[in-house]
C-alpha positions as CSV (number, residue, x, y, z in Angstrom):
1,M,0.0,0.0,0.0
2,A,1.7,3.2,-1.1
3,E,1.4,6.2,1.1
4,Q,-0.7,9.0,-0.5
5,R,0.3,12.6,-0.2
6,N,-3.1,13.8,1.0
7,G,-2.6,12.2,4.4
8,D,-4.8,9.0,3.7
9,G,-1.8,6.7,3.8
10,F,-0.9,4.0,6.3
11,P,0.0,6.5,9.2
12,A,-3.4,8.2,8.9
13,L,-5.2,4.9,8.8
14,L,-3.3,3.5,11.8
15,G,-3.9,6.6,13.8
16,A,-7.6,6.4,13.0
17,A,-7.7,2.9,14.2
18,L,-6.0,3.6,17.4
19,R,-8.2,6.5,18.3
20,D,-11.2,4.3,18.0
21,V,-10.0,1.9,20.8
22,V,-12.2,1.9,23.9
23,M,-10.2,0.9,27.0
24,D,-11.9,-1.1,29.8
25,D,-10.0,0.2,32.8
26,E,-11.4,-2.4,35.2
27,A,-10.4,-5.3,32.9
28,E,-6.9,-4.0,32.5
29,R,-6.7,-3.7,36.4
30,R,-7.8,-7.3,36.6
31,A,-5.4,-8.6,34.0
32,V,-2.4,-6.8,35.6
33,A,-3.3,-8.1,39.1
34,A,-3.6,-11.8,37.6
35,F,-0.3,-11.3,35.9
36,R,1.4,-10.0,39.1
37,L,-0.1,-12.8,41.2
38,A,1.1,-15.5,38.8
39,R,4.5,-13.8,38.5
40,D,5.0,-13.6,42.3
41,S,3.7,-17.0,43.0
42,D,6.1,-19.8,44.2
43,D,4.0,-22.3,42.5
44,R,6.4,-24.1,40.0
45,A,3.8,-26.6,38.8
46,T,3.1,-24.4,35.8
47,S,6.5,-24.8,34.3
48,P,6.6,-24.2,30.4
49,R,6.3,-27.2,28.1
50,R,9.2,-28.1,25.7
51,E,7.1,-27.4,22.7
52,D,6.3,-23.9,24.1
53,D,10.0,-23.0,23.9
54,W,10.5,-21.5,20.4
55,R,14.2,-20.7,20.8
56,P,16.3,-22.1,18.0
57,G,18.2,-25.2,18.8
58,V,16.4,-25.9,22.1
59,G,14.3,-29.0,22.7
């Protein structure tokens, strides 16, 4: 997609798409709290599976 000189190119489209995003503050707070709880947990029962490791040469 070639960028047009009248401002209707990719940057303008991307900006318009981002401005239309509606944030749910409560959902974001719950997600961050769940992430922090899992990160700080000492429970090692949820170790990653080998097939989840996408590093080259591992597995």
